Every structure is written in C-alpha cells, then in structure tokens.
TORKOL-4160 file (C-alpha; in steps of 0.2 Angstrom, whole numbers, padded with zeros to 4 digits, m for minus):
91
<pt num="1" X="0092" Y="0036" Z="0066"/>
<pt num="2" X="0078" Y="0049" Z="0064"/>
<pt num="3" X="0062" Y="0044" Z="0056"/>
<pt num="4" X="0054" Y="0056" Z="0043"/>
<pt num="5" X="0035" Y="0057" Z="0042"/>
<pt num="6" X="0036" Y="0047" Z="0026"/>
<pt num="7" X="0045" Y="0033" Z="0035"/>
<pt num="8" X="0035" Y="0034" Z="0051"/>
<pt num="9" X="0033" Y="0018" Z="0062"/>
<pt num="10" X="0023" Y="0008" Z="0049"/>
<pt num="11" X="0032" Y="m0009" Z="0048"/>
<pt num="12" X="0020" Y="m0017" Z="0037"/>
<pt num="13" X="0010" Y="m0011" Z="0021"/>
<pt num="14" X="m0005" Y="m0021" Z="0026"/>
<pt num="15" X="m0006" Y="m0013" Z="0043"/>
<pt num="16" X="m0004" Y="0004" Z="0036"/>
<pt num="17" X="m0018" Y="0001" Z="0024"/>
<pt num="18" X="m0028" Y="m0007" Z="0038"/>
<pt num="19" X="m0030" Y="m0023" Z="0029"/>
<pt num="20" X="m0034" Y="m0039" Z="0038"/>
<pt num="21" X="m0021" Y="m0052" Z="0031"/>
<pt num="22" X="m0032" Y="m0066" Z="0035"/>
<pt num="23" X="m0046" Y="m0060" Z="0024"/>
<pt num="24" X="m0035" Y="m0058" Z="0009"/>
<pt num="25" X="m0038" Y="m0071" Z="m0005"/>
<pt num="26" X="m0023" Y="m0083" Z="m0007"/>
<pt num="27" X="m0022" Y="m0079" Z="m0026"/>
<pt num="28" X="m0016" Y="m0062" Z="m0021"/>
<pt num="29" X="m0001" Y="m0067" Z="m0011"/>
<pt num="30" X="0011" Y="m0064" Z="m0024"/>
<pt num="31" X="0005" Y="m0047" Z="m0027"/>
<pt num="32" X="0005" Y="m0043" Z="m0008"/>
<pt num="33" X="0023" Y="m0049" Z="m0007"/>
<pt num="34" X="0028" Y="m0039" Z="m0022"/>
<pt num="35" X="0020" Y="m0023" Z="m0015"/>
<pt num="36" X="0027" Y="m0025" Z="0003"/>
<pt num="37" X="0045" Y="m0027" Z="m0004"/>
<pt num="38" X="0043" Y="m0012" Z="m0016"/>
<pt num="39" X="0035" Y="m0001" Z="m0002"/>
<pt num="40" X="0050" Y="m0004" Z="0009"/>
<pt num="41" X="0062" Y="m0001" Z="m0005"/>
<pt num="42" X="0053" Y="0016" Z="m0009"/>
<pt num="43" X="0055" Y="0022" Z="0009"/>
<pt num="44" X="0038" Y="0016" Z="0016"/>
<pt num="45" X="0028" Y="0031" Z="0010"/>
<pt num="46" X="0014" Y="0036" Z="0021"/>
<pt num="47" X="0008" Y="0053" Z="0016"/>
<pt num="48" X="m0008" Y="0053" Z="0006"/>
<pt num="49" X="m0001" Y="0058" Z="m0011"/>
<pt num="50" X="0015" Y="0048" Z="m0010"/>
<pt num="51" X="0006" Y="0032" Z="m0004"/>
<pt num="52" X="m0007" Y="0034" Z="m0018"/>
<pt num="53" X="0007" Y="0036" Z="m0031"/>
<pt num="54" X="0015" Y="0021" Z="m0024"/>
<pt num="55" X="m0001" Y="0011" Z="m0025"/>
<pt num="56" X="m0005" Y="0017" Z="m0042"/>
<pt num="57" X="0012" Y="0011" Z="m0049"/>
<pt num="58" X="0012" Y="m0005" Z="m0039"/>
<pt num="59" X="m0005" Y="m0010" Z="m0045"/>
<pt num="60" X="m0001" Y="m0006" Z="m0063"/>
<pt num="61" X="0014" Y="m0017" Z="m0062"/>
<pt num="62" X="0004" Y="m0031" Z="m0055"/>
<pt num="63" X="m0009" Y="m0030" Z="m0069"/>
<pt num="64" X="0005" Y="m0030" Z="m0082"/>
<pt num="65" X="0013" Y="m0046" Z="m0075"/>
<pt num="66" X="m0004" Y="m0053" Z="m0071"/>
<pt num="67" X="m0002" Y="m0054" Z="m0052"/>
<pt num="68" X="m0020" Y="m0054" Z="m0045"/>
<pt num="69" X="m0020" Y="m0040" Z="m0032"/>
<pt num="70" X="m0032" Y="m0038" Z="m0018"/>
<pt num="71" X="m0047" Y="m0027" Z="m0022"/>
<pt num="72" X="m0044" Y="m0018" Z="m0006"/>
<pt num="73" X="m0028" Y="m0011" Z="m0013"/>
<pt num="74" X="m0038" Y="m0002" Z="m0027"/>
<pt num="75" X="m0051" Y="0004" Z="m0015"/>
<pt num="76" X="m0037" Y="0012" Z="m0004"/>
<pt num="77" X="m0030" Y="0020" Z="m0019"/>
<pt num="78" X="m0046" Y="0028" Z="m0024"/>
<pt num="79" X="m0050" Y="0033" Z="m0007"/>
<pt num="80" X="m0033" Y="0041" Z="m0005"/>
<pt num="81" X="m0035" Y="0050" Z="m0022"/>
<pt num="82" X="m0052" Y="0057" Z="m0016"/>
<pt num="83" X="m0045" Y="0061" Z="0001"/>
<pt num="84" X="m0058" Y="0050" Z="0009"/>
<pt num="85" X="m0046" Y="0039" Z="0019"/>
<pt num="86" X="m0029" Y="0042" Z="0027"/>
<pt num="87" X="m0017" Y="0030" Z="0036"/>
<pt num="88" X="m0020" Y="0032" Z="0055"/>
<pt num="89" X="m0009" Y="0045" Z="0063"/>
<pt num="90" X="m0004" Y="0053" Z="0047"/>
<pt num="91" X="m0012" Y="0067" Z="0037"/>
C-alpha cells in the first residue's frame, strides 16, 4: 500500500499535533477520543489546510455536543490558519 502525503506515517493525532497526552485535562478525554477516531476516518490529514479544516469541523462538533476539548487543539487550529505551525516533516 502506498502512503500519500495526507496519510503519512502519523499514527496518532496527538503525536501529529505535538501534544503531550499526559498534560491533557481528564475532562477532555471524550473530545480527544472523538477527534482521534474522526481523524482516522478522514484519512489522517496532515497537510496544513486539510488539517485545519478537519480541526475546525471537529471542534465545532465538540462544542455543539458539549465535549470539552483541549485548548491546545484550538491553538493548533489558529496556528495552522495563520501558517505559524506545521506538523513536523510536512509542509
């Protein structure tokens, strides 16, 4: 199977976003689990625009269903939108 740039080798959303799992608040576990599953279902996007679009939709859903999401997810979204941060190894 050939990997595309969007699929890459990223096996975990938190790893891709450079988020330390141990520092996440326990109240955000449900949102993190939801985002991880949806990220995989969406083909593990890693390119800046695709990842920003994914995070935007995922965070909106979490807000609608009242899943408290980690603030670092919103930070990464804004950084991606402003082109201030990229996942390592991708541009």
